[in-house]
N, C-alpha and C positions, 0 to 999 in steps of 0.2 A: 317589341316586348321590353318591359322595364323590370329590373330587379331593384328591390328596396333594401337599403342597408340601415341597421339600427345598432348603435353601441349601447351597452348596458353595464350598470354596476349598482347593485342594490336598488333596483328600479321597480320594486313590487307595487308601489303606490300608483304608478301610472302606466306600466307596461301593458296591462290587459286592455285598457282603452285604446292605447296606441296600436296594438296589434289587431284588435277587432276592426278598427277603421281601415286597416290594410288588407282585409280578408279578400278583397277583389283582385289583388295582385297575385300572380302565380307563384312568385318567389320572394321571400323576405329573408335576408341574411342577418342573423342576430349574432353579434360578436360581443361576448361577455368578458369582463376583466376581473373576475373573481367574486361574483355576488355571493353573499352569505345569507340572503333572505330567500323568498320564494320566487324570485324573478324567473329562474330557469323552469321551475315546475309550472308556472303560469304559461310561459312561452311554449312548452311542450304540448299544450292543449290545441295549438293552432297547426293544422296540417300543412300549411304553406310556408311554415317557418323552419329554416335550417339553422342549427345552433353550432357555433364555434367558440373557441376560447383562446385568449391571448393575455399575457401580462400587460399592464399599463405602460406604454412607451411614449405617451403623448397623443393628443387627439388627432393631429394630422396623419401621422403614420398609421394609427389604428383605422382610420377611415379607408386608407389605401389597402390595408390588409383585408378589411371586410369586402372591399370591392373585388379583390383578387379571387374571392370565393364565388362571386356572382356568375351565373350562367349566361346572362345577357349583357350586351355592350352598354345599354342605357341604364344609368344608375340614378335612383332617387334616394337621397340621404335624408333620413328622418330621425330626430332624437327621441329617446324613450319617453320624454315628457311632452311630446307634441302629438296632437290628434288631428288627422286630416278630416276635413269636412267633405260631405258628398259633393259640394260645389267645386272644391279644390281638386278632387279626384276626377270629376267629369271634365274639368278644364284641361288637366294634364293628359287625359286619355284622348282628347279631341285634337291635341297638337299634332301637326305634321313635323315631326322631330327632324331637326337639322343638326348634323354632327359638328358643324362649325359654330353652333350656338350653345351657350350655357344659360340655363333658365333660372331666374331668381324667383323664389317663392315668397308670397306675402304672408306675414305672420300677424296674428291678433293675440297679444300677450295679456295674461290675466294674473292678478294678485288679489288674494283674499276673495276669490270668486268674482272679482270686478274687472271688466275690460279696461285696461289702462290706455287712455286715448292720447296722452301727452307724455312728458318726461323722456322724450326720445324713443319711446316704445312703440309708437304707431305714427305713420306707417313704417314698417320695418321689413325690408326684403333681404333674404339670404340666398346665396348661390347654392342650389341643392340638386339640380337635375342636369346631368351631363353625360357625354359619351366617353367611356373609359379608354377607348382606343385613341382618343385625341388629347385628353387632359386628365388631371388628377388633383387631389388635395395637396396643399403645401405641406411641408414637413414640420410646421410649427407645432410646439407642444400645446399651445392654447391660442385662441382667436384664429384658428385655421380657416382657410377658405379654398375655393377651387381656382386653379390657375386659369387666367383668361387671356393671356398674351396671344394675339392673332385671332381671337375669337370674338364673336358678338354676344352681348348680354341682352336677353329679353326678359321683361318683367311681367310676371303673371298677376292676375287681378283678384282671384278668389282666395280668401284667407284660410290658413291653417291655424288651429287653436294651440296656444303654447301655455302650459301650466308649470312654468319653471320653479316659481317660489310659492309654496303653499303654507309654509310655517317659517317663523323667525329662524329656526335652526337651519333651514335650507340656505338662508342668506349667509349664515356663519360658516357652514360647510363649504359653500362655493367660494366665499371670500378667502378662506384658507387655501383651498385647492388652486384657485386661479392666481393668487398672489405668489404662491410657491412656484408654480409652473412659469410664470412671467419672470421671476427673479432668476430661476435656473436657466431659462432660455437666453436671458440677456446678461448673465454674469460675464464680466470682463469686456462686454461689448458696448454698454452704456454707462455713463457716469451717474452717480446718485449721491444723496446726502440727506440728512435730517431736514434741512431747509427745503430741499427739492421735494421731499415727501409731503411736507406741510403745504407747500405751494400747489402741488398737484392735487392734493386733497381738496383745498378750498376751490380751486378752479373747476374740479369735477362737480362739486356741489352747486356752484353758481351756474355752470353750463346746464346741468340737469334741471334744477329747480326754477331758475329764472329764464335763461335763454330758450330752453325747450319747454317752458311753461308747465313744469311739474306741479306748481302750486294749484293748477286747475284740476289736478287729480286728487285733491284733498289729502287725507291721511296717507293714502298709498303713495302719492307724489312725494311727500316728505320722506317716507320710508325708503323709497327708491333713491332719492338724492343723497340721503345719508349713507346708504349702502355704497353708492358710486364713490362717495368721498372716502369711505373707509377702505374700499378696495384699492383706490389709488394710493392712499397713505401707506398701506402695508406692502403693496407691490414695490414701491421705491425704498421703503425702510428695509425690506428684506434684500433688495438688490444692493443697497449700500453695505449691508452686513456681509453678503457673499463676495462683493468686490474687495472688501477689507481682508477677508480670509485668504484671498489670493496672494497677499503680500506677507502673510505670517510664516 
């Protein structure tokens, strides 16, 4: 048996599609960090969903808290803006699960309703299915992942649909959130400066738009590359600011 975990915060635009796709799973643990929209009201319509609440303490720790509420040892972690396809569910349910294996789920990412085939967005695998008695998520605030030391990783083939960015405002909100979490997590641990922020920004754009062939994604490819550049710039600019504050 598999328990699904979902973290939410003001996820009303996507949570219904996400949870509807998970209706064949007996238990879905939804951990909310203070939604002020209709996220909880929507989630309450699904009988297989158990709802819990916690303040935001970083993505890694939140994933582990959600897992602690699960009744089953096998955990499938799905984000509120991800929708499992029938094919991906069938593939997972046919697995002969091995507790010494962490399973990486394939994602098909969309922007403006368009499947993004390049820009480093496809193919994209993320570690999402694991046995909680053997491993857990890292404690990172952002860019968290499942610990795999001593374990094998198996890559699944059927894609899950990911609708992370649906409006320009979504890019801005995530850029602010991720840059803040990155700078807080690395304060006093990494060096930074304005020059480093500029260099990281240009490198991120070149890597995404040229090396990962984002230009083949047209308008969406440029938007993604510019977003990656801006995130890198503000991550290291904020880190420089926080590092300087340590010496005041």
